[in-house]
N, C-alpha and C positions, 0 to 999 in steps of 0.2 A: 932069755930075753936080753937084748942089747941095751945097756944103759945109755941114755942120752945125756951127754955132758953139758955143763953150763955154756961152754964155748959153742957147742952145736946149737943150743937153744938161741944164743945170740945170732947165729947165722940164720936160723929159721925166722927170727924177727925181721932180719934184714930182707929176707926173701919176700915176706909179707909186705913190707914197705915198698919194695920194688914193684910187686904185683899191683898194689893200690895205685901207685903212680902210673903204671902202664894202663890200667883200666880207665883212669881219669883222662889220660891222653887219648885213648881209644874213643871214649865218649865225646870228647871235644872234636875229634876229627869227623866223627859221624854227624855231629851237629853242624859242622861246616859243609856237609855234603861230600866229604872225601872218603875214599876207600880206606878201610883199616881192618887189619886182621885181629881177631879176638885174642887177647892175651891168655895164655894157658897158666893155670895154677902150678906151683912147684910140685914135684913128686916126692912125697914123704913116705917113710915106712909107717906101719901101724904104731910102732913104739914112739916114733917122732911125733905123730899126730896126737897121741895120748899125752905125751910129755909136754908138748906146746900148749894143749888145751888146759892141762892142770896148772901150768905156770901162769897162763893168762887168768884163770880163775883166782889164783893166789894173789896176783897183782890187783885185781879188781877188789878182792876182799880187803887187802891191806889198805887200799885207797879209801874204801868205805869206812874202815875202822878209824883211820886218821880223820876223815870228815866228821865222824860222829864223836870224836874226842876220846876214843878208847874202846877196847874190846868189849868191856862189860856193857856199855851203852849200845854198841853195835849188836851184840848178842840179844839184848833185851828187845830192840827194835825188830830184829829178825824173827824172834819168837812171836812178837805181837802180830807181825805181818802174816806169819804162817797160821796163827790161830784165826785171824780174820778170813783168810782164804779157805780154811777148812770149814768155818762156820757158814760161809756162803753156799757150801754144798749140802748143808744140813737144813734143819727146820727153822722156822721163825724164832722159836724159843732160843736156840743156840745162837742165832744171829744177834738177838737182843742182848743176851747175857755176855757173850764174848766181846762184842763191840764196846759195851759200856765198861767192861773190865779193862780193855785197852786204854780207854779214856781215863779211867781211874788211875792206872799206872803212869800215864803221862802227867796227870795232875800231881802225883807224888813226886815225879822227877823234877817238875817245875818248882814245887814247894820246897824241896830239899835244897835248892840253890840259895835259899834265904837263911839256911841254918849253918852258922859258922862251925858248929861242932860236928858237921858231917864228916870232915876229914880226920879230925882228932879222935872222935869216938862214934863211928858209924852205928855201933850196936845200940847206943842210946837213942839214936834217931830211928832205928828199926822198931824199937819198942813203941814209939809214938804211932806207928802205922800197923802194928801187930794186933789183929782181932782176937787172937788167943790170949793176949795180955790186956785186953780191953783198952787198947791205945786210943787216945782222944782223936786221932786222925785215921782210925781204922775203917770208917765208913765213907762211902762215896759223898754223901751229903756234907759231912764234916770237912772233907777236902775241898768241896766246892765253896763252902763258907770261908775257909781260911784263904783260898785262892782269891776270892773276891776281896777279902780284907787286905791282902797284900798287893792288890792291884794287878794280879796275874790275869784275871778275867774281869770284864765289865759287868754292869748290872743286867744287861740283856742276856749275855752268855750265862750268867749265874742262874737266871730264871729258866733258860732253856735246858741247862744241865740238870737242874732239879726235876724238870718234867721228864727228861730222859731217864733219870734215876727211878722215877715212879713207874715208867714203862717197864724198865728192867725188873723191878720188884713185882709187877703184875705177873710176868712170865715165871719168875722164880718161886713165887709163893702160892700161885693158884694153878693147880694142875689142869683145870678146865680151860684155861687160856693157852692156846697153842698157835695162834695166828694173829698177825697184825690187824686182821679184819674184825677181831672181837670188839664188841661195843665199848668195853672198859678201856681198851687200848686206843681205839679210834678217837675217843673223847679227849684223851691226852695228846694224841698226835695232832688233832685239830687246833690245839692251843699253841703248837710250835709254829714259829715263823722263821723263814730263812734269814740267817745272818752270817756274815763273813767274820769269824773270830778264830783266833789261834790261842792255844794254851802255851803261854810263853813264860818267861821268867828272866830275872836279871842275869847277865852274863857273869859267870864265875871269874874272879880275879886270877890273873896268871900267877 
């Protein structure tokens, strides 16, 4: 297999840029009613196609890591997204539990921004959220309460999140409940009202 050099990858990028410009010009000519020959894509070897695709994926990943403020946050968000996508292919029970777990982790991330010791002693912060050590912030409801106290969420969102926690607990602790259509679940869902709220937190100091 022939190795594709960095210089060749740069050439492939230039070829894509030229193709994009040619396609745009082609579309503009057609829009004006002029004749125009369809631009043809460059001819690359299989190795070049694979190398360019991998390089593009790496660029996108690095851009996303920078946007999220670090690889750890990017990996956490990616894992949450994959869990949600998987849950959507499964039963209502999985959807309820996984989605609330994602919200629970987002609450933790927002709350941690208020703890100065996060950077100097992250293990001490971990203990606050650790259910195995009976951490005071190990439960979803406790995180909702502290998030409200810190002003991360408002009173309406606080109420909604606690209802969502109750829905999750119905699925988690009652085996006979396996659908959102179950009366015990629908009673809680009926109390939910739409609201546009975000789980936020103060911006960490640089």
